[in-house]
N, C-alpha and C positions, 0 to 999 in steps of 0.2 A: 334354162334357163340362168340369166347369169348370177356371178357373184352377189354384187350387194343387192337385187330384188330376194335371192336365197334369204340372205341377212336379214333383211326386214322381215319376210315373214316367220323368222325361227324367233325374233326377237317377239312379235306381235302375240307369237304362241308362247313363249315363255312368260308372256307379260297376262295373257290371261289364263295360263295355269297359275300365277300366283294371284290373281284377282279372285279366283274363282276360292280358296283356300278360305276368306272372307265369309263369316256367317254373323247373322242380325240375331240376338236373342232378347227377349220380353223380361223383363223384371214383373217376376211374379209376386203382385202386391199380397197375398194373401201369404205367403213363404218367406217375402224380405221383411227382417225387422231393421226399426235405427231408432235410437235412442241418446241422451243426452244426460249429462253430466258436469254439474258445475257446485263448486263449493263453499259452503256458509260459514265466516268468520275462521277460515282458512283450514277446519276439521271437518265440520258436518258435510258429508255427500247430498247434494238436493239433485232426485234423478231424473228422469218422465218417458215417458215414450211416444214416438210416431206411430198410428196404429195400419197407416195407410202410406206406400213409396212405390210408383209409378217410374217407368222411364225403360231405353233401352240401351244395347250394348253391340257394338259391333267391331268384332276381334277376327286378328287374321295371325294365325301362331307362327306361320312360313316367314312373315314378313316382322313379328312383333311388334304389329304396328293395328290400332285401334281406337273407336271413341267409345266413351258413354256420357249419357243423358241421366242424371237422377232428379225426381221432382219427390218432394218430401211433401206430405199433405201436412200442413204444419196445423189446422182445423181438428184433427186427430187427437191432439197431444193430450196426453193423459197423467199424471206425476200422483207422487203415491199419499197427499194428502191434498184436500180441498181446495187448502188454503197456498197450497205451494202451486198446485193447479192454476187458480185464480191469476197467480202474480205472474207466471211463467208463460200463461196467452193472453195478457196484459198488453197494456200500450209501453212498459219500462223495457218487456222484454220481447218476445217472440212477436209479439202485437198480431195476434193471429186472425183477429175480423180484419184488419186494413190489407196484411199481407200473408192469404191462405198456404203459400207455396214457397218451399226453402230448394231451391235449384242447384244442382252443379252440372256443369259441362266442360267435359276434360279438352285438352289438348294437346299432351304427351304422354306416351307410356314409356316408363320408365322402370327398364330392365336389369338386372343383374345376372350375367349366365341366361340357365332358361327361367327364372323365376320373375313374375312382374312385382318390385318390391314397391311401385310408388304411380300415384296418377295426377298430373300436373292439370290443374285446369281453373276453372272459376267459380264463383260459390254465389249466388246471389240473396241476399239474407235481409228480411226487413227493407226492402227498398234499394238496398247497396249492393255492388256486386263487388267481389276484392279477389287477389289471385289467393290459391290455395295449393297445398299438396295434401291428397289422399295418403295416408300410407297403407299399403294393404299386406296384412299379416299373414292371410293365406288366402289361396287363390287354388279351384279347378276345373276345367272348361273340358268339356265330351266335343270331339269333331263333329260337324253338322251331316246330319244322315238326308237323303232324299225323302223319305218315308216314311223316318219315326223322329221324333223332337228328342234334341239334344239339351243335356242341361251343364248349364255354368254357376259355378258358387264363387262369393270371393267373400272376405271378410275385412272387413279394412276402419282406418279409427283419422278422424280430421280433428286437428287441435285448432281454434281460433281464439281470436282475442276478442272477445263482444266490444270492447270499445269503437273498433276498429268498424263495425256497423251499426255506429251509433246508441250502443246501448250503454248507456254512463249512469244511471240511476243505482241505487245502492252500492257503490262502491267502493266506501267505508265497511261495510258487511257482505257482501258477496263478491265471490271472485273474477277476475277477470277473461280466466279464462274457461271456455266451455269446448269440452269434447264430445263429438259427436262419434258414435257407433253404430255402423251399419253392417249388417251379413245381407248380403245380397245375393238373390235363387233367382235366377233366367232362365229361358227355355227356350229354343227354336220352334218354329212352326212348322212342321212337318206340312210335306205338296202332298201326302193322301192320308187320310184320317186312320185312325189307326195305330195307339202305337202300346201294345200287351206288354211290355216290359219297362212303360216309362216310371211306375211309381220305386220301380226296383232299382233305375237310373239314377231318380231324382235323390232317392238315399244313399246310394253310391257317392253323390256329389257333393252332399252334406257332411260327409263324414273328411276329415281332414288327410 
């Protein structure tokens, strides 16, 4: 075998080996939490929770690359009081009847040495899409396994100006800055059924 052919085969084998490290994790709706916070009169926090979040994460620790798509079900929004919930769900704010989903799609993972620090991407909210940066406070991913589920956990914060998305109502009393915090729990789908230690690994992944 001549040298050029041998080099090509080696390169293909290396590329295949690198690609094999990528794993696809499915975001668990019942284990993932998403909540928002905005301030009234600059002092009083108004908080709410979204009860269902779905999506997928593809992550390759060898190359420090990946992508993530997150869909927050805006129709599941709940707030601390009925009035706050009605306002948040209404046309002046999240307008959940017309725009039932809040979507984030990544474009780049940002690492600091071995730590994932941020995810750059685009947020689609109330019919508008804007570039945003998801700040990763903490993350932990298990490597994929052939016969058992592996888990991935991430705690991240997204800060946006609601006016950038056309939400300008009540601007004299309600702050422009909206903080969305999301704690993601995702898992791979094992090729064979039966993961006896799955619960223990899930609990381990939840710990910082």
